[in-house]
VOVEXRO-702464 format. One record per residue (C-alpha): x, y, z. Coordinates in pm, 1 decimal. Layout:
R|c1|c2|c3
R|X|Y|Z .
...
This chain:
R|c1|c2|c3
R|-141.1|-3192.0|2432.2 .
R|-81.5|-2888.0|2624.8 .
R|-195.1|-2933.8|3001.2 .
R|-362.6|-2680.8|3227.4 .
R|-43.4|-2686.0|3439.1 .
R|152.7|-2556.8|3094.9 .
R|-115.4|-2275.1|3014.6 .
R|-101.0|-2178.3|3392.5 .
R|280.1|-2148.8|3365.2 .
R|258.0|-1939.2|3025.2 .
R|6.9|-1696.6|3210.5 .
R|224.4|-1657.4|3524.0 .
R|532.6|-1607.0|3277.6 .
R|356.2|-1350.1|3121.1 .
R|238.4|-1190.6|3422.7 .
R|598.1|-1171.8|3556.6 .
R|707.4|-909.3|3289.8 .
R|413.2|-710.1|3309.9 .
R|454.9|-390.1|3554.9 .
R|299.0|-344.4|3875.9 .
R|-63.0|-233.9|3888.2 .
R|-134.8|-346.9|3536.7 .
R|-397.7|-539.8|3336.3 .
R|-387.6|-759.1|3029.7 .
R|-695.6|-775.3|2826.1 .
R|-718.9|-1044.6|2531.9 .
R|-1015.8|-1099.2|2323.2 .
R|-1101.8|-1411.4|2133.9 .
R|-1115.9|-1416.0|1755.9 .
R|-1461.2|-1332.9|1595.0 .
R|-1627.4|-1552.2|1360.8 .
R|-1558.0|-1451.9|1020.7 .
R|-1873.5|-1426.2|781.8 .
R|-1802.8|-1617.8|430.3 .
R|-2115.2|-1524.5|255.5 .
R|-2444.5|-1410.4|373.3 .
R|-2533.4|-1606.3|697.4 .
R|-2285.8|-1883.9|643.9 .
R|-1914.6|-1859.3|852.3 .
R|-1570.9|-1962.3|781.8 .
R|-1460.9|-2262.6|1024.8 .
R|-1386.2|-2098.7|1360.2 .
R|-1006.6|-2032.9|1434.5 .
R|-925.9|-1899.5|1770.3 .
R|-679.2|-1609.9|1793.9 .
R|-348.4|-1801.6|1877.8 .
R|-247.5|-1560.9|2156.9 .
R|-598.5|-1621.5|2325.7 .
R|-544.0|-1992.0|2256.1 .
R|-164.4|-2004.4|2357.5 .
R|-250.7|-1846.7|2726.6 .
R|-544.8|-2046.7|2764.0 .
R|-665.7|-2336.2|2539.6 .
R|-1013.8|-2195.1|2551.8 .
R|-1192.3|-2258.9|2198.9 .
R|-1466.0|-2047.4|2173.3 .
R|-1558.4|-1691.8|2027.0 .
R|-1742.2|-1432.7|2214.8 .
R|-1469.4|-1454.5|2504.0 .
R|-1225.9|-1233.3|2698.7 .
R|-932.0|-1294.2|2884.9 .
R|-826.9|-1076.9|3187.0 .
R|-517.1|-1104.7|3363.2 .
R|-440.6|-897.3|3686.7 .
R|-115.1|-1000.4|3861.6 .
R|-166.1|-1013.9|4236.4 .
R|-555.7|-963.0|4245.8 .
R|-634.1|-1123.5|4568.8 .
R|-981.6|-1294.7|4420.7 .
R|-754.1|-1487.0|4150.9 .
R|-543.1|-1327.9|3857.7 .
R|-719.8|-1525.9|3613.6 .
R|-1054.3|-1408.8|3475.5 .
R|-1254.2|-1524.2|3182.0 .
R|-1573.0|-1375.0|3022.4 .
R|-1752.3|-1625.0|2790.4 .
R|-2111.9|-1689.5|2684.3 .
R|-2356.1|-1878.0|2905.1 .
R|-2464.6|-2235.7|2877.8 .
R|-2767.1|-2180.6|2640.8 .
R|-2956.5|-2533.0|2547.7 .
R|-3129.0|-2355.3|2251.9 .
R|-2821.0|-2211.9|2121.5 .
R|-2618.2|-2528.6|2192.0 .
R|-2895.9|-2731.9|1964.6 .
R|-2827.4|-2525.3|1654.7 .
R|-2438.6|-2447.3|1693.2 .
R|-2294.5|-2696.5|1943.1 .
R|-2146.6|-2735.7|2308.2 .
R|-2080.5|-2426.1|2559.4 .
R|-1853.2|-2447.3|2847.4 .
R|-1993.0|-2156.1|3017.8 .
R|-1839.9|-1974.8|3291.5 .
R|-1883.8|-2298.2|3516.8 .
R|-1689.3|-2470.1|3229.3 .
R|-1434.6|-2217.9|3216.8 .
R|-1353.0|-2256.2|3580.9 .
R|-1362.8|-2621.9|3597.4 .
R|-1207.5|-2729.8|3265.0 .
R|-960.8|-2419.7|3200.4 .
R|-864.0|-2320.0|3551.6 .
R|-1022.7|-1985.6|3555.1 .
R|-993.7|-1844.7|3900.9 .
R|-1299.7|-1633.2|3806.0 .
R|-1540.6|-1658.7|3513.7 .
R|-1857.7|-1421.9|3411.1 .
R|-2131.4|-1422.0|3129.6 .
R|-1980.5|-1239.8|2854.9 .
R|-2316.2|-1018.2|2876.4 .
R|-2186.5|-869.4|3206.2 .
R|-1875.1|-741.6|3049.6 .
R|-1967.1|-379.7|3037.9 .
R|-2061.8|-379.7|3394.5 .
R|-1766.6|-573.7|3529.6 .
R|-1427.7|-502.1|3312.2 .
R|-1452.8|-132.8|3348.0 .
R|-1409.2|-164.4|3748.2 .
R|-1141.4|-382.6|3662.0 .
R|-955.3|-121.4|3410.6 .
R|-1027.4|175.3|3652.8 .
R|-710.1|290.7|3886.3 .
R|-457.4|56.8|3656.0 .
R|-152.1|215.7|3569.3 .
R|-103.1|15.1|3242.0 .
R|-339.0|-201.7|2994.8 .
R|-176.6|-477.4|2801.2 .
R|-362.2|-575.1|2482.0 .
R|-311.4|-673.6|2123.7 .
R|-318.4|-326.2|1970.7 .
R|-465.8|-289.1|1609.0 .
R|-552.3|-671.2|1585.5 .
R|-935.3|-649.4|1600.5 .
R|-1079.0|-296.6|1522.6 .
R|-1431.3|-376.1|1696.8 .
R|-1276.5|-492.3|2013.6 .
R|-1048.2|-191.0|2006.6 .
R|-1349.2|46.6|1975.0 .
R|-1497.6|-146.9|2261.4 .
R|-1214.3|-115.1|2502.8 .
R|-1152.2|259.1|2415.3 .
R|-1525.9|307.3|2512.6 .
R|-1495.0|135.9|2846.6 .
R|-1159.4|365.6|2885.8 .
R|-1336.8|696.7|2772.2 .
R|-1609.8|603.8|3014.2 .
R|-1357.2|591.4|3301.3 .
R|-1207.5|916.1|3182.3 .
R|-1547.3|1090.6|3194.0 .
R|-1555.4|976.4|3576.8 .
R|-1245.2|1163.8|3655.8 .
R|-1437.5|1445.3|3832.5 .
R|-1577.1|1190.6|4062.7 .
R|-1257.3|1041.4|4161.9 .
R|-1211.9|767.6|3885.6 .
R|-851.5|717.4|3743.4 .
R|-827.7|599.0|3396.9 .
R|-531.0|394.3|3261.4 .
R|-242.9|612.2|3164.1 .
R|-57.3|361.0|2944.5 .
R|-140.8|106.9|2686.9 .
R|134.6|-144.3|2580.9 .
R|135.1|-423.9|2295.9 .
R|66.6|-741.7|2487.1 .
R|198.3|-931.7|2180.9 .
R|530.7|-803.9|2190.7 .
R|584.8|-1020.8|2504.2 .
R|376.5|-1308.5|2419.1 .
R|522.9|-1333.6|2086.9 .
R|874.3|-1377.8|2220.6 .
R|730.0|-1623.0|2465.8 .
R|603.6|-1830.4|2177.2 .
R|941.3|-1828.7|1987.7 .
R|1089.8|-2102.7|2211.2 .
R|888.7|-2418.5|2198.3 .
R|836.9|-2632.0|2503.9 .
R|840.1|-3040.5|2465.3 .
R|499.5|-3063.1|2453.6 .
R|471.6|-2795.9|2184.9 .
R|744.0|-3006.9|1981.7 .
R|534.3|-3337.8|2033.2 .
R|245.9|-3158.4|1826.5 .
R|458.5|-2991.7|1588.7 .
R|619.9|-3348.7|1513.8 .
R|285.0|-3477.4|1490.9 .
R|177.8|-3235.6|1221.6 .
R|496.9|-3276.8|1045.7 .
R|448.8|-3647.9|1043.7 .
R|92.5|-3633.6|902.7 .
R|197.5|-3382.0|632.0 .
R|474.8|-3569.2|525.0 .
R|233.2|-3850.8|487.8 .
R|4.6|-3616.8|274.4 .
R|306.4|-3559.8|49.2 .
R|415.8|-3921.2|-16.3 .
R|47.6|-3989.8|-103.1 .
R|51.4|-3688.6|-338.9 .
R|390.3|-3853.7|-510.3 .
R|217.9|-4206.6|-543.2 .
R|-100.9|-4031.4|-702.6 .
R|-18.3|-3769.8|-919.1 .
R|-18.3|-3839.4|-1280.6 .
R|-59.9|-3726.3|-1625.8 .
R|-432.2|-3630.5|-1674.8 .
R|-518.5|-3575.3|-1322.8 .
R|-629.1|-3223.2|-1212.1 .
R|-461.1|-3028.8|-945.6 .
R|-753.5|-3005.7|-727.6 .
R|-777.2|-3372.2|-744.6 .
R|-442.3|-3379.6|-581.1 .
R|-508.5|-3128.1|-323.5 .
R|-807.1|-3344.7|-232.1 .
R|-564.4|-3641.9|-194.9 .
R|-353.6|-3457.3|45.2 .
R|-615.1|-3273.8|254.3 .
R|-784.8|-3654.4|283.4 .
R|-482.5|-3761.8|430.0 .
R|-446.3|-3471.9|708.0 .
R|-802.6|-3560.1|800.0 .
R|-787.1|-3943.3|826.0 .
R|-480.2|-3884.8|1047.7 .
R|-647.9|-3640.3|1289.0 .
R|-576.1|-3308.6|1179.7 .
R|-837.7|-3038.2|1239.5 .
R|-758.0|-2870.4|872.5 .
R|-481.9|-2755.3|635.1 .
R|-269.5|-2472.0|794.6 .
R|-291.3|-2279.3|502.5 .
R|-458.2|-2287.1|156.7 .
R|-305.3|-2602.5|-14.6 .
R|-81.5|-2498.7|-346.2 .
R|-65.4|-2745.5|-596.9 .
R|130.0|-2542.6|-891.0 .
R|173.7|-2788.3|-1217.4 .
R|418.7|-2665.3|-1508.2 .
R|446.1|-2271.1|-1510.6 .
R|188.1|-2247.6|-1223.9 .
R|453.2|-2337.8|-975.7 .
R|621.5|-1983.5|-1081.3 .
R|334.5|-1827.0|-904.2 .
R|452.8|-1843.9|-538.1 .
R|106.7|-1846.0|-344.4 .
R|-79.6|-2032.0|-686.8 .
R|-416.3|-2165.7|-514.8 .
R|-630.0|-2190.0|-831.5 .
R|-545.0|-2561.9|-833.8 .
R|-777.7|-2576.9|-1151.7 .
R|-514.8|-2701.7|-1418.4 .
R|-462.6|-3047.8|-1544.7 .
R|-123.9|-3229.9|-1487.6 .
R|77.9|-3279.9|-1818.0 .
R|325.9|-3522.0|-1888.2 .
R|668.2|-3370.7|-1880.0 .
R|580.3|-3108.9|-1620.7 .
R|690.6|-3057.1|-1274.9 .
R|431.0|-3003.3|-993.6 .
R|513.2|-2805.9|-700.6 .
R|336.5|-2897.2|-390.8 .
R|337.3|-2647.8|-66.5 .
R|77.1|-2827.9|199.0 .
R|73.2|-2854.3|577.5 .
R|-192.0|-2940.4|821.4 .
R|-277.7|-2795.7|1134.3 .
R|-270.4|-3030.6|1447.5 .
R|-393.8|-2922.4|1779.0 .
R|-345.7|-2559.7|1743.9 .
R|15.9|-2635.4|1570.8 .
R|101.9|-2610.4|1195.8 .
R|341.4|-2798.7|943.9 .
R|463.9|-2648.5|616.4 .
R|612.7|-2880.3|368.1 .
R|712.4|-2812.2|-18.5 .
R|805.5|-3072.2|-267.2 .
R|872.4|-3064.9|-599.3 .
R|859.2|-3373.3|-867.5 .
R|778.7|-3472.8|-1203.0 .
R|426.1|-3566.0|-1317.0 .
R|544.7|-3850.4|-1512.4 .
R|799.1|-3983.5|-1242.5 .
R|1114.6|-3907.2|-1418.1 .
R|1308.0|-3590.4|-1399.7 .
R|1406.8|-3446.8|-1733.7 .
R|1765.5|-3308.7|-1769.7 .
R|1680.4|-2927.5|-1734.6 .
R|1467.5|-3024.7|-1434.4 .
R|1735.9|-3214.3|-1264.5 .
R|1988.1|-2952.2|-1284.8 .
R|1765.5|-2688.5|-1136.1 .
R|1630.5|-2938.3|-865.4 .
R|1979.3|-3029.8|-783.4 .
R|2090.6|-2660.1|-714.1 .
R|1780.6|-2619.9|-487.8 .
R|1858.8|-2955.9|-286.4 .
R|2212.1|-2794.3|-241.4 .
R|2100.0|-2472.8|-130.4 .
R|1848.0|-2643.4|117.7 .
R|2131.4|-2877.8|242.5 .
R|2386.3|-2603.6|296.1 .
R|2125.8|-2397.5|468.1 .
R|2021.8|-2665.7|708.8 .
R|2406.6|-2704.4|801.3 .
R|2415.3|-2367.5|891.6 .
R|2171.2|-2368.4|1158.4 .
R|2286.7|-2391.7|1522.5 .
R|2260.1|-2205.9|1843.0 .
R|2477.4|-1870.4|1847.6 .
R|2443.0|-1823.0|1442.7 .
R|2267.6|-1483.8|1332.3 .
R|1911.7|-1584.7|1152.5 .
R|2017.4|-1432.3|831.8 .
R|2278.2|-1707.1|766.0 .
R|2062.8|-1968.2|648.8 .
R|1942.9|-1715.8|377.2 .
R|2260.9|-1588.2|284.7 .
R|2368.3|-1960.1|216.2 .
R|2071.6|-2019.5|-8.3 .
R|2150.1|-1713.4|-190.4 .
R|2515.8|-1785.3|-247.7 .
R|2431.7|-2141.0|-343.3 .
R|2147.3|-2067.7|-589.7 .
R|2354.3|-1778.4|-738.8 .
R|2662.9|-1998.0|-814.6 .
R|2453.6|-2284.2|-944.2 .
R|2256.2|-2035.0|-1202.4 .
R|2599.0|-1929.7|-1301.6 .
R|2726.7|-2279.5|-1359.2 .
R|2422.2|-2322.7|-1558.7 .
R|2462.6|-2003.1|-1744.4 .
R|2126.8|-1862.2|-1661.3 .
R|2316.8|-1586.1|-1471.2 .
R|2666.4|-1426.3|-1597.7 .
R|2908.4|-1270.0|-1386.2 .
R|3119.8|-1297.1|-1058.8 .
R|2902.6|-1436.7|-812.9 .
R|3013.6|-1192.6|-520.2 .
R|2915.6|-905.8|-755.0 .
R|2563.6|-1059.5|-865.0 .
R|2467.9|-1133.0|-483.1 .
R|2551.0|-779.2|-441.3 .
R|2328.4|-662.5|-722.3 .
R|2041.7|-885.7|-598.1 .
R|2090.0|-1075.5|-922.9 .
R|1899.5|-1348.9|-801.0 .
R|1574.6|-1192.7|-734.2 .
R|1447.9|-1246.6|-1058.3 .
R|1474.5|-1647.0|-1001.1 .
R|1501.8|-1648.1|-595.2 .
R|1253.1|-1375.2|-475.9 .
R|1186.3|-1462.3|-118.1 .
R|1367.2|-1546.7|189.4 .
R|1471.6|-1890.1|311.1 .
R|1217.1|-1936.2|570.4 .
R|1024.3|-1829.8|855.0 .
R|906.2|-1910.4|1218.0 .
R|685.8|-2170.3|1244.2 .
R|476.5|-2290.6|1547.5 .
R|89.5|-2183.1|1638.4 .
R|89.1|-1969.8|1319.5 .
R|212.1|-2104.7|972.7 .
R|391.8|-1776.4|946.1 .
R|459.3|-1775.1|1315.6 .
R|545.1|-1478.9|1564.4 .
R|865.6|-1355.0|1689.7 .
R|1127.6|-1079.3|1579.7 .
R|1347.9|-1177.1|1348.9 .
R|1598.5|-856.8|1450.4 .
R|1653.1|-722.4|1779.8 .
R|1819.7|-376.0|1782.2 .
R|1833.9|-378.9|1419.3 .
R|2052.9|-684.1|1420.2 .
R|1972.4|-1025.9|1301.8 .
R|1880.6|-1222.6|1625.5 .
R|2086.8|-1542.7|1698.4 .
R|1914.9|-1872.6|1689.4 .
R|1833.7|-2035.9|2013.1 .
R|1768.4|-2423.7|2111.7 .
R|1374.7|-2464.6|2094.6 .
R|1339.2|-2229.5|1774.7 .
R|1124.3|-2370.4|1516.8 .
R|1131.7|-2235.7|1139.1 .
R|1119.4|-2335.0|769.6 .
R|1409.6|-2390.1|538.9 .
R|1269.4|-2333.4|199.2 .
R|1477.9|-2214.7|-83.8 .
R|1364.4|-2227.3|-439.9 .
R|1394.2|-2120.1|-834.0 .
R|1141.7|-2015.2|-1054.8 .
R|1196.1|-1909.1|-1405.0 .
R|919.3|-1718.2|-1566.0 .
R|759.5|-1874.4|-1853.8 .
R|807.2|-1571.7|-2050.6 .
R|1162.0|-1459.0|-1955.3 .
R|1315.2|-1437.5|-2299.2 .
R|1664.1|-1374.7|-2117.5 .
R|1723.9|-1740.5|-2084.6 .
R|1742.3|-2051.6|-2296.4 .
R|1390.3|-2192.2|-2378.8 .
R|1493.1|-2518.8|-2201.0 .
R|1441.3|-2347.1|-1857.0 .
R|1139.1|-2135.0|-1893.9 .
R|833.2|-2246.9|-1700.6 .
R|1042.2|-2437.3|-1460.2 .
R|965.9|-2391.3|-1086.9 .
R|1125.4|-2576.0|-789.3 .
R|1093.0|-2536.7|-424.1 .
R|1213.5|-2779.2|-129.8 .
R|1087.1|-2670.2|233.4 .
R|1123.9|-2865.9|543.1 .
R|1051.6|-2777.9|934.0 .
R|1353.9|-2788.8|1167.6 .
R|1404.4|-2730.5|1544.8 .
R|1704.6|-2554.4|1649.6 .
R|1890.2|-2811.9|1897.9 .
R|2170.8|-2749.8|2158.0 .
R|2418.3|-2884.9|1901.6 .
R|2260.8|-2766.7|1569.6 .
R|1941.8|-2838.8|1395.8 .
R|1682.3|-3121.1|1347.9 .
R|1472.4|-3160.5|1048.4 .
R|1143.1|-3351.9|1160.7 .
R|959.6|-3316.8|819.0 .
R|1235.7|-3557.0|628.3 .
R|1013.6|-3823.6|572.0 .
R|907.2|-3699.2|261.2 .
R|1173.9|-3799.7|-23.3 .
R|1409.0|-3508.2|-153.2 .
R|1700.0|-3681.5|-326.8 .
R|1556.1|-3719.3|-704.6 .
R|1649.3|-4089.2|-701.5 .
R|1421.7|-4154.6|-366.0 .
R|1132.3|-3961.9|-546.7 .
R|1171.6|-4135.0|-879.0 .
R|1167.4|-4468.7|-703.0 .
R|865.0|-4379.7|-479.3 .
R|676.9|-4276.5|-799.2 .
R|782.0|-4587.5|-991.6 .
R|632.9|-4803.8|-696.6 .
R|292.8|-4650.7|-723.5 .
């Protein structure tokens, strides 16, 4: 778990890059309405969670570097026995101080009276611009009230700075504590994928496989899926974000499963593709081997000092060459790459940052140039080939085939390490696991 000491260190690092006489204001995520008077399970804003670990809605963090009464202020709901009877435990301002090391804590109901005084006279306000329209409106209301008091000597803030730009760069390099949580999320998710390989059989429905995966998540201590689980059998695998999961698994089809859990705020993201009946056909094996080769070479290319786009460029070259070798594309590989000919079959990039968000924060380019990998960065590697079922330009045996292989990797000092490799990737290993079920 992340300790209070680490949260404090994060806040200190953020305040160190803030300009003098500035203030940072961070709002908790609101509850999201599902229908009428029911809500989705609450998910804290990851910036808010990263800086405090405080899990409740209706809360605001204020950071004021150099404030003599304390730099970390937290507004939150008061203890309320009746509310807690209906909705569960609340820390209250006292708990915010005792459990989350707030220097000062106030009831959220008092924020209109207290926070404007903290904003007044500051040169800069750091906040997540555009993330929450309701909070943006509330914050600007406080600022406008200060502006209206100029005649009485009030000084409104003169500059607004996007806080997330700074926090996102901090989040990009994972600490050892974060890596422990990411590894645990990866281990749980890997077990769920192995479970899916053992239970998936012709006649089962996609949603039943989804249920087995998410059962494994919860039984091993995950809080939730990190994103909506994808179980795409047959041609459904060609739909990149397929989440209907309502079709029956058919003997002879492949099934593409993209699933990862969230464990103590940290996400995993794994994809595997395997035959429903446990045996790859020749066309399935041919496509699978191209994707696996792309995955293997991309992982080998990742090391400190290498530009981020190298992994993607590697997958594009391997996949384009493979499609030429199979007769699915025709022409010279370099020319086909220049023409983006692969985009009909491989239409996404090779991966993304991973962390508290499954598509985690952090810039991919700096000054319009791809940034270099650094030790501590965590990302996915996920090449794929998707051949639309109605693509009459290819031989019929290829139509409707979809393969994606995805693992989570951390950049190390000398290269990178896959920490979700517990799920078989080699065809022989997949077939053996499925034969032993």
